[in-house]
C-alpha positions as CSV (number, residue, x, y, z in Angstrom):
1,M,0.0,0.0,0.0
2,R,1.4,3.4,-0.9
3,E,2.1,5.8,1.9
4,S,-0.3,8.6,2.1
5,T,0.8,12.2,1.3
6,G,0.1,13.2,4.9
7,G,2.2,10.3,6.1
8,T,5.1,11.2,3.8
9,R,5.0,14.8,5.1
10,E,5.1,13.7,8.7
11,R,8.0,11.3,7.9
12,I,9.9,14.2,6.3
13,K,9.3,16.4,9.2
14,A,10.4,13.8,11.7
15,V,13.7,13.0,9.8
16,A,14.4,16.7,9.2
17,L,13.9,17.5,12.9
18,E,16.2,14.6,13.8
19,L,19.0,16.0,11.5
20,F,18.5,19.6,12.4
21,T,18.9,18.6,16.1
22,E,21.9,16.3,15.5
23,Q,24.0,18.5,13.3
24,G,22.3,22.0,13.2
25,Y,19.9,23.7,10.9
26,E,22.6,25.5,8.8
27,K,24.7,22.4,8.3
28,T,21.8,20.2,7.1
29,S,20.9,20.2,3.4
30,L,17.7,19.0,1.7
31,R,19.8,16.4,0.0
32,E,20.8,14.9,3.3
33,I,17.2,14.8,4.4
34,A,16.2,13.1,1.1
35,E,19.1,10.6,1.5
36,R,18.1,9.6,5.0
37,L,14.5,9.2,3.9
38,N,15.7,7.2,0.8
39,V,13.7,9.4,-1.5
40,T,14.7,11.7,-4.4
41,K,15.1,15.4,-3.9
42,A,12.2,15.8,-6.4
43,A,10.0,13.8,-4.0
44,L,11.1,16.0,-1.1
45,Y,10.5,19.2,-3.1
46,Y,6.9,18.0,-3.8
47,H,6.2,18.5,-0.1
48,F,8.6,21.2,1.0
49,K,10.4,23.7,-1.2
50,S,13.0,24.7,1.4
51,K,14.2,24.1,4.9
52,D,12.4,27.2,6.0
53,D,9.1,25.5,4.9
54,I,9.9,22.5,7.0
55,V,10.6,24.6,10.1
56,A,7.4,26.5,9.5
57,S,5.5,23.2,9.5
58,F,7.0,22.3,12.9
59,V,5.6,25.3,14.5
60,E,2.2,25.8,12.8
61,D,0.3,23.7,15.3
62,R,2.2,25.3,18.2
63,L,1.4,28.8,17.0
64,D,-2.2,27.9,16.8
65,R,-2.1,26.6,20.4
66,M,-0.3,29.7,21.6
67,D,-3.0,31.9,19.9
68,E,-5.7,29.8,21.7
69,L,-3.9,30.3,25.1
70,N,-3.5,34.0,24.6
71,A,-7.1,34.4,23.5
72,W,-8.2,32.5,26.6
73,A,-6.0,34.6,28.9
74,A,-7.5,37.8,27.5
75,T,-11.0,36.8,28.8
76,Q,-9.8,36.0,32.3
77,P,-9.2,38.3,35.4
78,A,-5.6,39.3,36.1
79,T,-5.2,37.0,39.1
80,L,-2.7,34.5,40.4
81,A,-5.3,31.7,39.7
82,T,-5.4,32.8,36.1
83,R,-1.6,32.9,35.8
84,R,-1.3,29.4,37.3
85,E,-3.9,28.0,35.0
86,L,-2.3,29.7,32.0
87,I,1.2,28.3,32.7
88,S,-0.3,24.9,33.4
89,R,-2.1,24.9,30.0
90,Y,1.1,26.0,28.4
91,A,3.0,23.1,30.0
92,D,0.4,20.7,28.6
93,T,1.3,21.9,25.1
94,M,5.0,21.6,25.8
95,F,4.7,18.0,27.1
96,D,2.5,16.8,24.2
97,G,3.6,14.7,21.3
98,A,6.6,15.9,19.4
99,Q,6.8,19.3,21.1
100,P,9.8,18.4,23.3
101,S,11.8,17.5,20.2
102,V,10.7,20.7,18.5
103,M,11.8,22.7,21.6
104,R,15.2,21.0,21.6
105,F,15.5,22.0,18.0
106,F,14.7,25.6,18.8
107,E,17.1,25.6,21.8
108,Q,20.0,24.4,19.7
109,N,19.4,26.5,16.6
110,Q,18.5,29.9,18.0
111,T,21.0,31.9,15.9
112,A,19.8,30.4,12.6
113,L,16.1,30.8,13.6
114,K,16.4,34.5,14.3
115,S,16.3,35.1,10.5
116,L,13.5,32.7,9.8
117,S,9.9,33.8,9.7
118,A,8.8,30.8,11.9
119,G,11.3,31.8,14.6
120,Q,10.2,35.4,14.5
121,Q,6.5,34.3,14.8
122,M,7.3,32.1,17.8
123,R,9.2,34.8,19.5
124,G,6.2,37.1,19.1
125,R,3.8,34.6,20.6
126,M,6.1,34.0,23.5
127,L,6.2,37.7,24.3
128,D,2.4,37.8,24.1
129,L,2.2,34.9,26.6
130,A,4.7,36.7,28.9
131,D,2.5,39.8,28.8
132,A,-0.6,37.8,29.6
133,L,1.2,36.2,32.6
134,C,2.1,39.6,34.1
135,R,-1.1,41.5,33.1
136,G,-2.0,43.9,35.9
137,D,1.6,44.4,36.9
138,E,3.7,46.2,34.3
139,S,6.8,46.5,36.5
140,P,10.1,45.3,35.0
141,A,10.4,42.7,37.8
142,A,7.0,41.3,36.8
143,Q,7.9,41.1,33.1
144,L,11.1,39.2,34.0
145,R,9.3,36.8,36.3
146,A,6.7,36.1,33.7
147,A,9.4,35.3,31.1
148,L,11.4,33.2,33.5
149,S,8.3,31.2,34.4
150,I,7.9,30.3,30.7
151,F,11.6,29.3,30.5
152,A,11.2,27.1,33.6
153,V,8.8,25.0,31.5
154,H,11.1,25.0,28.5
155,T,14.4,24.3,30.3
156,S,12.9,21.4,32.3
157,W,13.7,19.4,29.2
158,F,17.4,20.3,29.3
159,A,18.4,21.6,32.7
160,V,16.9,18.7,34.7
161,R,19.3,15.8,34.1
162,A,18.2,13.5,36.9
163,P,18.2,9.9,35.7
164,H,14.9,8.1,35.2
165,I,12.8,11.2,35.9
166,S,9.4,10.8,34.3
167,D,7.7,13.4,32.1
168,D,5.0,13.9,34.8
169,E,7.7,14.5,37.4
170,R,9.5,16.9,35.1
171,R,6.3,18.8,34.4
172,K,5.4,19.0,38.1
173,L,8.9,20.4,38.9
174,A,8.7,23.0,36.1
175,L,5.3,24.2,37.4
176,E,6.5,24.4,41.0
177,V,9.4,26.7,39.9
178,A,7.1,28.7,37.6
179,D,4.7,29.2,40.5
180,E,7.3,30.6,42.7
181,L,7.9,33.3,40.1
182,L,4.3,33.9,39.3
183,A,3.2,34.2,42.9
184,A,5.4,37.3,43.3
185,I,3.7,39.1,40.4
186,G,1.3,41.8,41.6
187,T,2.8,42.0,45.1
188,D,5.3,44.8,44.5
189,P,3.7,48.0,46.0
190,D,5.8,50.1,43.5
191,A,4.6,48.1,40.4
192,S,3.0,50.4,37.8
193,D,-0.7,50.1,37.3
194,H,-0.9,48.2,40.5
195,D,-4.3,48.6,42.3
196,G,-3.5,47.0,45.6
197,P,-2.4,43.6,47.1
198,A,-5.6,41.9,45.8
199,A,-4.7,42.6,42.2
200,G,-2.3,39.7,42.0
201,Q,-4.1,37.3,44.3
202,A,-6.4,34.4,43.5
């Protein structure tokens, strides 16, 4: 039975992600991807015209999820409970399916991705998420804590090197660290646009 077009695309994406992570985005050619897949370059071009197209396909679903999260956050009160729920939902997207491999790719190829549209789009969505996490407290400290809470989720895949740790344990640890940061947002009496101690509380 012939492999479906969708199945071929997914196989190309998986192999490309593997190579980009192994040897770097810039050092990987479409020819190498085709060779590892044991297909012709013409067959590869049928699905993706460039490496940039492949990268864009990695993040399309994640961008959609980020948009959904940011849209949800915009309808919620600026409370600690909202911040906790938002970072928890974000962690769910990060621990789902192939996303850990995609994040590892982003982590290892940051310089190359700065010039790619997919990388720029992802950066914009991350900034939107950070803004949502510190909504109601526009202080520099709150902005930094919000960004670091997101990185706590990201770096749990790289910084936590304990042997045999499960994905559930890794996620729990990441959210515990994120919560320490989020709990301090809205508690600084000098924070701009701060309406009082209750503004950052559940």
